[in-house]
Biopython code that builds the backbone (N, CA, C, O; Angstrom):
import numpy as np
from Bio.PDB.StructureBuilder import StructureBuilder

atoms = [
    (1, "MET", "N", (34.321, -21.382, -36.604)),
    (1, "MET", "CA", (34.431, -20.000, -36.178)),
    (1, "MET", "C", (33.061, -19.526, -35.697)),
    (1, "MET", "O", (32.047, -19.783, -36.347)),
    (2, "ALA", "N", (33.034, -18.849, -34.586)),
    (2, "ALA", "CA", (31.782, -18.367, -34.009)),
    (2, "ALA", "C", (31.233, -17.205, -34.829)),
    (2, "ALA", "O", (31.985, -16.392, -35.367)),
    (3, "ARG", "N", (29.942, -17.148, -34.912)),
    (3, "ARG", "CA", (29.259, -16.075, -35.617)),
    (3, "ARG", "C", (29.285, -14.814, -34.750)),
    (3, "ARG", "O", (29.064, -14.901, -33.542)),
    (4, "PRO", "N", (29.553, -13.631, -35.346)),
    (4, "PRO", "CA", (29.551, -12.410, -34.535)),
    (4, "PRO", "C", (28.146, -12.098, -34.031)),
    (4, "PRO", "O", (27.160, -12.344, -34.725)),
    (5, "GLN", "N", (28.064, -11.558, -32.825)),
    (5, "GLN", "CA", (26.774, -11.219, -32.251)),
    (5, "GLN", "C", (26.198, -10.002, -32.958)),
    (5, "GLN", "O", (26.913, -9.039, -33.234)),
    (6, "LEU", "N", (24.902, -10.050, -33.250)),
    (6, "LEU", "CA", (24.231, -8.928, -33.885)),
    (6, "LEU", "C", (24.094, -7.767, -32.905)),
    (6, "LEU", "O", (24.251, -6.607, -33.286)),
    (7, "TYR", "N", (23.803, -8.078, -31.652)),
    (7, "TYR", "CA", (23.651, -7.066, -30.604)),
    (7, "TYR", "C", (24.569, -7.428, -29.435)),
    (7, "TYR", "O", (24.118, -8.036, -28.464)),
    (8, "PRO", "N", (25.858, -7.061, -29.518)),
    (8, "PRO", "CA", (26.805, -7.500, -28.489)),
    (8, "PRO", "C", (26.680, -6.773, -27.141)),
    (8, "PRO", "O", (27.144, -7.290, -26.126)),
    (9, "VAL", "N", (26.068, -5.598, -27.115)),
    (9, "VAL", "CA", (25.948, -4.838, -25.870)),
    (9, "VAL", "C", (24.610, -5.164, -25.223)),
    (9, "VAL", "O", (23.561, -5.027, -25.854)),
    (10, "LYS", "N", (24.644, -5.589, -23.980)),
    (10, "LYS", "CA", (23.428, -5.950, -23.245)),
    (10, "LYS", "C", (23.224, -4.955, -22.114)),
    (10, "LYS", "O", (24.185, -4.524, -21.477)),
    (11, "LYS", "N", (21.967, -4.589, -21.865)),
    (11, "LYS", "CA", (21.598, -3.694, -20.765)),
    (11, "LYS", "C", (20.425, -4.317, -20.026)),
    (11, "LYS", "O", (19.556, -4.939, -20.637)),
    (12, "VAL", "N", (20.405, -4.150, -18.733)),
    (12, "VAL", "CA", (19.271, -4.610, -17.929)),
    (12, "VAL", "C", (18.478, -3.358, -17.565)),
    (12, "VAL", "O", (19.007, -2.442, -16.935)),
    (13, "ILE", "N", (17.210, -3.325, -17.962)),
    (13, "ILE", "CA", (16.376, -2.166, -17.663)),
    (13, "ILE", "C", (15.057, -2.634, -17.063)),
    (13, "ILE", "O", (14.633, -3.769, -17.278)),
    (14, "GLY", "N", (14.424, -1.763, -16.323)),
    (14, "GLY", "CA", (13.162, -2.103, -15.684)),
    (14, "GLY", "C", (11.980, -1.489, -16.417)),
    (14, "GLY", "O", (12.096, -0.430, -17.033)),
    (15, "PHE", "N", (10.845, -2.165, -16.341)),
    (15, "PHE", "CA", (9.601, -1.707, -16.937)),
    (15, "PHE", "C", (8.485, -1.889, -15.929)),
    (15, "PHE", "O", (8.524, -2.798, -15.100)),
    (16, "ASP", "N", (7.487, -1.018, -16.005)),
    (16, "ASP", "CA", (6.295, -1.285, -15.208)),
    (16, "ASP", "C", (5.316, -2.080, -16.076)),
    (16, "ASP", "O", (5.497, -2.196, -17.288)),
    (17, "GLU", "N", (4.290, -2.616, -15.446)),
    (17, "GLU", "CA", (3.353, -3.495, -16.156)),
    (17, "GLU", "C", (2.653, -2.790, -17.315)),
    (17, "GLU", "O", (2.431, -3.397, -18.363)),
    (18, "SER", "N", (2.299, -1.503, -17.137)),
    (18, "SER", "CA", (1.588, -0.807, -18.210)),
    (18, "SER", "C", (2.469, -0.623, -19.443)),
    (18, "SER", "O", (1.977, -0.690, -20.569)),
    (19, "MET", "N", (3.765, -0.392, -19.240)),
    (19, "MET", "CA", (4.664, -0.235, -20.371)),
    (19, "MET", "C", (4.839, -1.567, -21.108)),
    (19, "MET", "O", (4.839, -1.601, -22.338)),
    (20, "LEU", "N", (4.987, -2.662, -20.358)),
    (20, "LEU", "CA", (5.106, -3.974, -21.002)),
    (20, "LEU", "C", (3.833, -4.345, -21.734)),
    (20, "LEU", "O", (3.887, -4.953, -22.803)),
    (21, "LYS", "N", (2.692, -3.988, -21.173)),
    (21, "LYS", "CA", (1.418, -4.257, -21.852)),
    (21, "LYS", "C", (1.355, -3.479, -23.167)),
    (21, "LYS", "O", (0.908, -4.016, -24.181)),
    (22, "ALA", "N", (1.794, -2.230, -23.159)),
    (22, "ALA", "CA", (1.806, -1.422, -24.377)),
    (22, "ALA", "C", (2.741, -2.019, -25.428)),
    (22, "ALA", "O", (2.402, -2.048, -26.611)),
    (23, "VAL", "N", (3.904, -2.489, -25.010)),
    (23, "VAL", "CA", (4.840, -3.130, -25.944)),
    (23, "VAL", "C", (4.201, -4.393, -26.521)),
    (23, "VAL", "O", (4.295, -4.632, -27.725)),
    (24, "ASP", "N", (3.557, -5.199, -25.689)),
    (24, "ASP", "CA", (2.893, -6.422, -26.175)),
    (24, "ASP", "C", (1.786, -6.096, -27.174)),
    (24, "ASP", "O", (1.637, -6.792, -28.178)),
    (25, "GLU", "N", (1.008, -5.044, -26.908)),
    (25, "GLU", "CA", (-0.039, -4.645, -27.849)),
    (25, "GLU", "C", (0.570, -4.194, -29.169)),
    (25, "GLU", "O", (0.065, -4.541, -30.237)),
    (26, "TRP", "N", (1.646, -3.428, -29.104)),
    (26, "TRP", "CA", (2.321, -2.955, -30.313)),
    (26, "TRP", "C", (2.844, -4.122, -31.142)),
    (26, "TRP", "O", (2.666, -4.164, -32.359)),
    (27, "ARG", "N", (3.493, -5.069, -30.465)),
    (27, "ARG", "CA", (4.111, -6.172, -31.208)),
    (27, "ARG", "C", (3.080, -7.107, -31.828)),
    (27, "ARG", "O", (3.337, -7.695, -32.878)),
    (28, "ARG", "N", (1.903, -7.254, -31.189)),
    (28, "ARG", "CA", (0.862, -8.106, -31.763)),
    (28, "ARG", "C", (0.305, -7.535, -33.066)),
    (28, "ARG", "O", (-0.318, -8.257, -33.844)),
    (29, "GLY", "N", (0.526, -6.247, -33.305)),
    (29, "GLY", "CA", (0.079, -5.634, -34.551)),
    (29, "GLY", "C", (1.056, -5.805, -35.696)),
    (29, "GLY", "O", (0.814, -5.283, -36.784)),
    (30, "ARG", "N", (2.157, -6.520, -35.485)),
    (30, "ARG", "CA", (3.189, -6.724, -36.503)),
    (30, "ARG", "C", (3.160, -8.157, -37.010)),
    (30, "ARG", "O", (2.801, -9.082, -36.282)),
    (31, "THR", "N", (3.548, -8.329, -38.283)),
    (31, "THR", "CA", (3.670, -9.653, -38.862)),
    (31, "THR", "C", (5.042, -9.763, -39.500)),
    (31, "THR", "O", (5.379, -8.950, -40.361)),
    (32, "PRO", "N", (5.838, -10.735, -39.109)),
    (32, "PRO", "CA", (5.645, -11.648, -37.989)),
    (32, "PRO", "C", (5.787, -10.896, -36.662)),
    (32, "PRO", "O", (6.385, -9.821, -36.608)),
    (33, "ILE", "N", (5.243, -11.461, -35.619)),
    (33, "ILE", "CA", (5.303, -10.831, -34.300)),
    (33, "ILE", "C", (6.756, -10.872, -33.813)),
    (33, "ILE", "O", (7.342, -11.946, -33.682)),
    (34, "PRO", "N", (7.337, -9.679, -33.543)),
    (34, "PRO", "CA", (8.726, -9.669, -33.055)),
    (34, "PRO", "C", (8.799, -10.117, -31.593)),
    (34, "PRO", "O", (7.806, -10.090, -30.865)),
    (35, "THR", "N", (9.980, -10.521, -31.193)),
    (35, "THR", "CA", (10.206, -10.812, -29.778)),
    (35, "THR", "C", (10.049, -9.512, -29.002)),
    (35, "THR", "O", (10.043, -8.432, -29.593)),
    (36, "VAL", "N", (9.924, -9.609, -27.693)),
    (36, "VAL", "CA", (9.829, -8.405, -26.866)),
    (36, "VAL", "C", (11.088, -7.562, -27.052)),
    (36, "VAL", "O", (10.995, -6.343, -27.202)),
    (37, "SER", "N", (12.253, -8.187, -27.046)),
    (37, "SER", "CA", (13.508, -7.445, -27.223)),
    (37, "SER", "C", (13.541, -6.721, -28.558)),
    (37, "SER", "O", (13.911, -5.549, -28.620)),
    (38, "GLU", "N", (13.156, -7.412, -29.628)),
    (38, "GLU", "CA", (13.163, -6.792, -30.955)),
    (38, "GLU", "C", (12.128, -5.680, -31.036)),
    (38, "GLU", "O", (12.379, -4.649, -31.661)),
    (39, "ALA", "N", (10.969, -5.872, -30.416)),
    (39, "ALA", "CA", (9.935, -4.834, -30.412)),
    (39, "ALA", "C", (10.459, -3.571, -29.737)),
    (39, "ALA", "O", (10.264, -2.468, -30.248)),
    (40, "ILE", "N", (11.120, -3.726, -28.595)),
    (40, "ILE", "CA", (11.666, -2.573, -27.876)),
    (40, "ILE", "C", (12.726, -1.884, -28.731)),
    (40, "ILE", "O", (12.762, -0.654, -28.788)),
    (41, "ARG", "N", (13.595, -2.657, -29.399)),
    (41, "ARG", "CA", (14.600, -2.054, -30.285)),
    (41, "ARG", "C", (13.934, -1.258, -31.407)),
    (41, "ARG", "O", (14.362, -0.146, -31.717)),
    (42, "GLN", "N", (12.883, -1.825, -32.020)),
    (42, "GLN", "CA", (12.210, -1.149, -33.130)),
    (42, "GLN", "C", (11.518, 0.127, -32.673)),
    (42, "GLN", "O", (11.610, 1.157, -33.341)),
    (43, "ILE", "N", (10.826, 0.066, -31.542)),
    (43, "ILE", "CA", (10.143, 1.250, -31.009)),
    (43, "ILE", "C", (11.157, 2.338, -30.690)),
    (43, "ILE", "O", (10.956, 3.500, -31.043)),
    (44, "LEU", "N", (12.233, 1.971, -30.031)),
    (44, "LEU", "CA", (13.263, 2.936, -29.657)),
    (44, "LEU", "C", (13.937, 3.521, -30.894)),
    (44, "LEU", "O", (14.145, 4.733, -30.966)),
    (45, "ALA", "N", (14.278, 2.685, -31.863)),
    (45, "ALA", "CA", (14.932, 3.169, -33.079)),
    (45, "ALA", "C", (14.023, 4.135, -33.836)),
    (45, "ALA", "O", (14.489, 5.157, -34.341)),
    (46, "LYS", "N", (12.737, 3.821, -33.917)),
    (46, "LYS", "CA", (11.793, 4.707, -34.609)),
    (46, "LYS", "C", (11.757, 6.075, -33.928)),
    (46, "LYS", "O", (11.822, 7.107, -34.595)),
    (47, "HIS", "N", (11.654, 6.079, -32.625)),
    (47, "HIS", "CA", (11.621, 7.335, -31.872)),
    (47, "HIS", "C", (12.920, 8.124, -32.068)),
    (47, "HIS", "O", (12.885, 9.331, -32.306)),
    (48, "LEU", "N", (14.051, 7.447, -31.970)),
    (48, "LEU", "CA", (15.336, 8.129, -32.111)),
    (48, "LEU", "C", (15.528, 8.691, -33.518)),
    (48, "LEU", "O", (16.119, 9.758, -33.682)),
    (49, "ARG", "N", (15.028, 7.972, -34.544)),
    (49, "ARG", "CA", (15.081, 8.494, -35.915)),
    (49, "ARG", "C", (14.223, 9.751, -36.046)),
    (49, "ARG", "O", (14.645, 10.746, -36.635)),
    (50, "GLN", "N", (13.015, 9.690, -35.489)),
    (50, "GLN", "CA", (12.105, 10.843, -35.569)),
    (50, "GLN", "C", (12.693, 12.073, -34.895)),
    (50, "GLN", "O", (12.462, 13.197, -35.341)),
    (51, "LYS", "N", (13.443, 11.869, -33.837)),
    (51, "LYS", "CA", (14.037, 12.988, -33.101)),
    (51, "LYS", "C", (15.399, 13.404, -33.663)),
    (51, "LYS", "O", (15.992, 14.371, -33.186)),
    (52, "GLY", "N", (15.899, 12.685, -34.670)),
    (52, "GLY", "CA", (17.158, 13.050, -35.307)),
    (52, "GLY", "C", (18.408, 12.494, -34.656)),
    (52, "GLY", "O", (19.519, 12.892, -35.006)),
    (53, "TYR", "N", (18.241, 11.569, -33.703)),
    (53, "TYR", "CA", (19.407, 10.986, -33.032)),
    (53, "TYR", "C", (20.001, 9.813, -33.809)),
    (53, "TYR", "O", (21.163, 9.460, -33.607)),
    (54, "LEU", "N", (19.219, 9.216, -34.686)),
    (54, "LEU", "CA", (19.690, 8.154, -35.573)),
    (54, "LEU", "C", (19.412, 8.600, -37.004)),
    (54, "LEU", "O", (18.448, 9.327, -37.242)),
    (55, "PRO", "N", (20.242, 8.177, -37.963)),
    (55, "PRO", "CA", (19.948, 8.540, -39.355)),
    (55, "PRO", "C", (18.643, 7.893, -39.814)),
    (55, "PRO", "O", (18.253, 6.831, -39.331)),
    (56, "LYS", "N", (17.987, 8.553, -40.750)),
    (56, "LYS", "CA", (16.760, 7.989, -41.327)),
    (56, "LYS", "C", (17.103, 6.679, -42.015)),
    (56, "LYS", "O", (18.230, 6.490, -42.475)),
    (57, "ARG", "N", (16.136, 5.774, -42.087)),
    (57, "ARG", "CA", (16.369, 4.495, -42.761)),
    (57, "ARG", "C", (16.802, 4.745, -44.197)),
    (57, "ARG", "O", (16.275, 5.624, -44.879)),
    (58, "GLY", "N", (17.766, 3.959, -44.637)),
    (58, "GLY", "CA", (18.257, 4.104, -46.004)),
    (58, "GLY", "C", (19.413, 5.088, -46.103)),
    (58, "GLY", "O", (20.222, 4.994, -47.026)),
    (59, "ALA", "N", (19.504, 6.032, -45.169)),
    (59, "ALA", "CA", (20.575, 7.038, -45.230)),
    (59, "ALA", "C", (21.941, 6.417, -44.981)),
    (59, "ALA", "O", (22.928, 6.793, -45.614)),
    (60, "ALA", "N", (21.995, 5.456, -44.048)),
    (60, "ALA", "CA", (23.283, 4.826, -43.712)),
    (60, "ALA", "C", (23.263, 3.334, -43.988)),
    (60, "ALA", "O", (24.233, 2.635, -43.697)),
    (61, "GLU", "N", (22.171, 2.843, -44.544)),
    (61, "GLU", "CA", (22.072, 1.387, -44.776)),
    (61, "GLU", "C", (22.569, 1.026, -46.140)),
    (61, "GLU", "O", (22.561, -0.148, -46.509)),
]
sb = StructureBuilder()
sb.init_structure("model")
sb.init_model(0)
sb.init_chain("A")
sb.init_seg("    ")
for serial, (resi, resn, name, xyz) in enumerate(atoms, 1):
    if name == "N":
        sb.init_residue(resn, " ", resi, " ")
    sb.init_atom(name, np.array(xyz, "f"), 0.0, 1.0, " ", f" {name:<3s}", serial, name[0])
structure = sb.get_structure()
């Protein structure tokens, strides 16, 4: 039986070089270093939590 996908929805988005450089700098400060995709998910989730669009960690986990 196939394992369910953790992230089944895929989107293609564009970035400029400065934004990708910022993501790379952010991810190098983490241990272990996340993939670019995981780094973008973490940055986005943090922002959305701060703005109230996602529940705070632990609230729904």
